[in-house]
C-alpha positions as CSV (number, residue, x, y, z in Angstrom):
1,D,30.8,71.8,233.6
2,L,33.4,74.7,233.5
3,W,36.0,74.9,236.1
4,R,36.7,77.7,237.8
5,L,40.0,78.1,239.8
6,K,41.1,80.5,241.9
7,S,45.0,81.9,240.4
8,H,46.2,80.3,243.5
9,E,43.9,76.8,243.6
10,S,45.3,73.4,242.0
11,L,42.5,70.7,240.4
12,D,43.2,67.4,240.4
13,V,40.4,65.3,238.4
14,N,40.2,61.9,236.9
15,V,38.6,61.1,233.4
16,N,37.5,57.5,233.2
17,I,37.5,56.5,228.9
18,A,34.9,53.5,228.7
19,G,35.0,50.9,225.9
20,N,38.7,51.3,225.5
21,G,39.2,48.4,227.4
22,R,40.2,45.7,224.8
23,A,41.4,47.7,222.4
24,K,43.5,50.5,224.6
25,L,43.9,52.4,222.1
26,P,46.1,55.4,222.5
27,V,45.4,58.6,224.9
28,S,46.8,61.5,224.4
29,F,46.2,65.0,226.2
30,S,46.1,68.5,224.4
31,T,46.1,71.9,226.4
32,D,46.8,75.1,226.0
33,C,47.1,76.2,230.0
34,P,50.9,76.2,230.6
35,G,49.9,74.7,233.9
36,A,48.0,71.3,233.5
37,T,49.0,68.4,232.5
38,A,47.9,64.7,232.5
39,E,49.0,61.2,233.1
40,C,47.1,58.8,230.2
41,T,46.7,55.0,230.4
42,P,43.5,53.6,228.2
43,R,41.3,53.3,230.7
44,Q,42.1,56.7,232.6
45,A,43.3,60.1,232.3
46,S,44.6,62.0,235.5
47,L,44.2,65.9,235.2
48,H,46.0,68.4,237.7
49,I,45.9,71.8,237.0
50,D,48.1,74.5,238.6
51,A,46.9,78.0,238.5
52,L,49.9,79.0,240.0
53,L,51.6,77.9,236.4
54,A,49.8,80.0,234.0
55,E,47.9,83.2,233.7
56,P,44.7,84.0,235.0
57,G,41.5,83.6,231.3
58,D,40.0,80.6,229.8
59,Y,41.8,77.7,229.0
60,T,40.5,74.5,227.1
61,V,42.4,70.5,227.8
62,T,41.6,67.7,225.6
63,F,41.6,64.1,225.6
64,S,41.5,61.9,222.5
65,V,41.4,58.3,222.1
66,G,43.3,57.5,219.0
67,T,41.5,58.8,216.3
68,I,38.4,58.2,217.4
69,A,36.8,59.7,220.2
70,T,38.2,63.6,221.3
71,K,36.6,65.1,224.4
72,S,37.2,69.0,225.3
73,Y,36.7,70.7,229.2
74,P,36.9,74.5,229.7
75,F,37.9,76.0,232.6
76,T,38.7,79.4,233.9
77,I,41.4,81.0,236.3
78,L,40.3,83.8,238.0
79,P,41.9,87.1,238.5
80,N,44.6,87.4,241.2
81,H,43.7,90.1,244.3
82,A,46.3,91.6,246.4
83,P,46.5,90.9,249.5
84,Q,44.1,93.8,251.7
85,L,46.1,95.7,255.0
86,L,43.2,95.5,257.7
87,G,45.4,97.6,260.3
88,T,49.1,98.5,261.2
89,P,50.2,97.9,264.8
90,D,50.7,100.3,267.4
91,D,54.4,101.8,267.9
92,M,54.9,99.7,270.6
93,V,57.2,100.5,274.2
94,V,59.2,97.3,275.1
95,N,60.9,97.0,278.2
96,A,65.0,96.0,277.4
97,A,65.9,95.6,280.7
98,T,63.9,92.4,280.9
99,A,64.0,90.9,277.5
100,A,60.9,91.2,276.9
101,S,59.1,89.2,273.9
102,T,55.9,90.6,272.0
103,T,53.8,88.2,269.9
104,L,51.7,89.8,267.1
105,D,48.9,87.6,265.0
106,M,49.3,88.2,261.2
107,S,45.7,88.2,260.4
108,R,45.2,91.0,262.3
109,F,46.7,92.8,260.0
110,F,46.2,91.7,256.8
111,T,43.8,89.1,254.8
112,D,43.4,87.9,251.6
113,P,40.3,88.5,249.1
114,D,41.3,85.2,247.6
115,G,40.9,83.0,250.7
116,E,44.6,82.5,250.1
117,A,47.2,81.5,252.8
118,L,49.6,84.3,252.8
119,V,53.3,84.2,253.2
120,Y,55.1,87.1,255.9
121,Q,58.6,89.0,255.9
122,L,59.8,91.5,258.1
123,K,62.1,94.3,257.8
124,L,64.5,96.1,260.0
125,D,65.1,100.1,259.9
126,G,67.4,101.6,262.8
127,D,69.0,99.9,265.3
128,P,70.0,96.1,265.5
129,I,67.8,95.8,269.0
130,V,65.1,93.3,267.2
131,T,65.2,89.3,266.2
132,S,61.9,88.0,265.0
133,S,60.7,84.8,264.7
134,L,57.7,83.2,262.5
135,S,55.7,80.5,262.7
136,G,52.1,79.9,260.5
137,S,50.9,83.6,261.1
138,Q,52.2,84.2,264.8
139,L,55.6,86.6,264.5
140,T,57.5,87.3,267.4
141,L,59.8,90.2,268.7
142,S,62.4,89.7,271.1
143,T,64.9,92.8,271.9
144,S,68.5,92.1,272.7
145,G,69.5,96.1,273.1
146,Y,68.6,99.5,274.0
147,G,67.1,101.5,271.2
148,M,64.3,102.0,267.8
149,A,63.9,99.9,264.9
150,N,61.5,100.3,262.1
151,V,59.5,97.7,261.0
152,T,58.2,96.5,258.1
153,L,55.9,93.4,257.6
154,T,55.0,92.3,254.3
155,A,52.1,89.9,253.2
156,L,52.5,88.5,249.5
157,D,50.4,85.4,248.2
158,G,51.6,83.1,245.8
159,R,51.9,85.6,242.2
160,K,53.7,87.9,245.2
161,A,51.2,90.4,245.1
162,S,51.9,92.6,248.7
163,A,50.5,94.6,251.1
164,S,53.1,96.4,253.7
165,T,52.6,98.4,257.1
166,T,55.4,100.1,259.5
167,F,55.4,100.6,263.2
168,Y,58.5,101.5,265.5
169,I,59.8,99.4,268.0
170,L,61.7,101.4,271.1
171,A,63.3,99.2,273.1
172,R,63.9,101.3,276.6
173,N,64.4,100.2,280.5
174,T,61.2,101.3,281.1
175,F,61.5,101.6,284.9
176,Q,62.7,104.9,284.3
177,D,60.3,107.8,283.8
178,V,62.7,109.5,281.4
179,D,65.0,108.8,278.9
180,V,68.1,111.9,278.3
181,F,70.2,111.6,275.5
182,P,72.9,111.4,274.7
183,N,75.3,111.8,277.2
184,P,77.7,113.8,276.9
185,V,76.0,116.1,274.3
186,V,77.6,117.8,271.3
187,D,75.0,119.5,269.7
188,K,71.2,117.5,269.9
189,L,69.6,116.6,273.3
190,N,67.0,114.5,273.3
191,V,64.2,114.0,276.5
192,R,62.1,110.9,276.3
193,P,59.4,109.9,278.8
194,G,58.6,106.5,278.7
195,S,54.9,107.2,277.5
196,D,52.9,110.5,276.1
197,R,52.9,113.1,278.8
198,T,53.2,116.7,279.2
199,V,56.0,117.9,281.5
200,S,58.0,121.5,281.6
201,V,61.7,121.0,281.2
202,E,64.4,123.3,282.6
203,L,68.2,123.8,281.6
204,V,70.8,124.7,284.3
205,N,74.4,125.4,283.7
206,A,77.4,124.9,286.3
207,A,77.1,128.7,287.6
208,G,73.4,127.9,288.1
209,A,71.6,130.5,285.6
210,T,68.4,128.8,283.3
211,V,69.9,128.4,279.8
212,Y,66.8,126.9,278.7
213,A,63.3,126.0,279.9
214,E,59.7,124.8,278.5
215,E,56.9,125.3,280.2
216,S,54.3,122.3,279.5
217,V,55.4,120.8,276.3
218,Q,53.5,117.8,275.0
219,V,56.2,114.9,274.4
220,G,56.2,111.0,274.4
221,P,58.1,107.6,273.7
222,F,58.2,108.7,269.2
223,K,58.0,112.2,270.0
224,P,60.9,113.8,271.7
225,L,61.6,117.0,273.1
226,T,65.1,118.3,271.2
227,I,67.1,120.9,273.0
228,D,69.2,122.2,270.8
229,M,73.2,122.5,272.3
230,S,75.3,123.5,269.6
231,A,75.6,127.1,270.5
232,M,76.0,126.1,274.5
233,P,79.6,126.3,275.9
234,G,81.2,123.4,277.1
235,G,80.8,122.5,280.4
236,V,77.8,120.4,283.1
237,Y,74.7,121.3,283.0
238,A,71.2,120.0,284.9
239,L,68.7,118.8,283.2
240,I,65.2,119.2,285.6
241,V,61.8,117.7,283.9
242,N,58.9,117.5,285.9
243,G,55.9,115.5,284.9
244,Q,52.4,114.3,286.9
245,R,53.6,113.2,289.9
246,F,57.8,112.9,289.3
247,T,60.7,114.9,288.7
248,V,64.1,113.6,287.0
249,V,67.2,115.6,287.4
250,K,69.8,114.5,285.1
251,K,73.1,115.8,284.7
């Protein structure tokens, strides 16, 4: 029968050689597949095929008993299919004040059409606020400071075909309604609430005059309001942020 191997599979077959017990003619092995090896004795040949060591295609292994008998076995290594993306993790806000950790099941976000067990990698860009550990498909992310990082998750199969996705992690003090940063500010002041909401914002100078106002602006953890203060004179300002059921005043 024709053997069919997926591109990541291996196959072990024992080939019994009848009628050679007394003569003990040498048994030899040949193949056009770089992933096939065999150990031969006068009575048996043990064949091992590692599909990862060969390109997909059709191959043959042949066993010869002296010069009097040969037997060939055809087999096929099937084409590889890259991992597929099932979904992307939501951008997440974690509480840096409590050093919280979050576990993601990577099998929720990646699958392999060939049924292969995948290897996962993680890359972080941005603030160095996240440490990670991986056990099987379970990825645990722990925060080690305040800030935001872009996380790239990659799944690879045995032939290094891959699929990737990205999301953001924001580590902040979730006990505060609004973050205002940087403080002191030179040019761009950011107003970032802990969740998506509608707010009004007023910026007042030391003389009590309103120098900036914004009504009913949509903001969120990953879409803060940015106020350009580069043309304003140096000094102390009061920022007033009003939202549903809260008012925050920052100097």
